C-alpha positions in Angstrom: -10.4 8.9 -4.1 -12.1 8.9 -0.7 -11.1 7.2 2.5 -13.9 6.8 5.0 -13.1 7.0 8.7 -16.1 5.6 10.6 -18.2 2.5 9.8 -21.5 4.0 11.0 -21.3 7.8 10.4 -23.9 10.3 11.5 -23.4 14.0 10.6 -24.9 15.3 13.8 -23.2 12.9 16.2 -19.4 13.0 16.6 -17.8 9.6 16.4 -14.1 10.4 16.7 -13.6 7.6 19.2 -14.7 5.1 16.5 -12.2 6.1 13.8 -10.5 3.0 12.2 -7.1 2.9 10.6 -6.7 2.1 6.9 -3.4 0.7 5.7 -2.1 1.3 2.2 1.1 -0.8 1.6 4.1 0.2 -0.6 3.5 0.5 -4.3 -0.3 0.3 -4.2 -2.2 2.3 -6.8 -5.7 3.7 -6.1 -7.8 4.9 -9.0 -9.8 8.1 -9.3 -13.2 8.2 -7.6 -12.7 5.0 -5.7 -14.0 4.7 -2.1 -12.0 2.8 0.5 -14.0 1.9 3.7 -12.2 2.4 7.0 -10.3 -0.5 8.5 -9.2 -1.9 5.2 -5.7 -3.1 4.3 -4.5 -2.6 0.7 -1.6 -4.9 0.0 1.7 -4.1 -1.7 1.5 -3.3 -5.4 -2.3 -3.8 -5.4 -4.2 -1.9 -8.1 -7.6 -0.4 -7.3 -9.6 0.5 -10.4 -11.3 3.9 -10.8 -14.7 4.1 -9.2 -14.2 0.9 -7.1 -16.0 0.5 -3.7 -13.4 -1.3 -1.5 -15.2 -2.9 1.4 -12.7 -5.8 2.2 -8.9 -6.3 2.4 -7.1 -6.3 -0.9 -4.3 -8.9 -1.3 -0.8 -8.1 -2.6 -0.6 -7.6 -6.4 -4.5 -7.9 -6.8 -6.3 -6.0 -9.5 -9.4 -5.0 -7.6 -12.4 -3.1 -9.1 -16.2 -3.0 -9.3 -19.0 -2.2 -6.9 -18.3 -3.8 -4.5 -14.8 -4.4 -5.7 -13.5 -7.9 -6.2 -10.3 -9.5 -7.6 -10.4 -9.2 -11.3 -6.8 -10.3 -11.9 -3.2 -9.8 -10.8 -0.6 -7.0 -11.4 3.2 -6.9 -11.6 5.3 -4.4 -9.6 5.8 -2.5 -13.0 2.0 -2.1 -13.5 1.4 -4.8 -16.2 -1.4 -7.3 -15.8 -0.1 -10.8 -15.1 -1.3 -13.9 -16.8 -2.8 -15.6 -13.7 -6.3 -16.9 -13.1 -8.7 -15.6 -10.5 -9.5 -19.1 -9.3 -9.1 -19.6 -5.5 -8.0 -23.2 -6.1 -5.2 -22.7 -8.7 -1.4 -23.0 -8.2 0.4 -21.2 -11.0 3.6 -19.5 -12.0 4.1 -16.7 -14.5 6.6 -14.1 -15.7 5.8 -10.4 -16.5 5.9 -9.7 -20.2 7.4 -6.3 -19.5 10.0 -6.5 -16.8 10.4 -10.3 -16.6 9.8 -10.6 -12.8 8.6 -14.0 -11.9 5.5 -14.7 -9.7 3.8 -17.7 -8.1 0.2 -17.9 -7.1 -1.4 -20.3 -4.6 -5.1 -19.8 -3.9 -5.6 -16.1 -3.6 -2.0 -15.2 -2.7 0.6 -14.0 -5.2 4.3 -13.8 -4.3 7.3 -12.6 -6.3 9.9 -15.3 -6.9 13.4 -13.9 -6.4 
């Protein structure tokens, strides 16, 4: 995968003073040949698909792919896709079919229920 470091790069003009930090949180997976623009935050246990172009922050547990990448679903800590909708208006609960962790979703935010 590729991380960019400047929003407006020019090969002949140094822009080291314009570098932006990119934050990848614990447990996030980033697929082959994906590109992450600078200044992006990738949430815990998010899953970035191969070849994705990530140009906005990625929420916790989001399955994110495409060009540009968008939320395509939600992932468990163990890497199994969760049975939750992508609707920004929904409030749902689910349990992972593999590890039995429980999750709740409100709008575009997913949290593990302990």
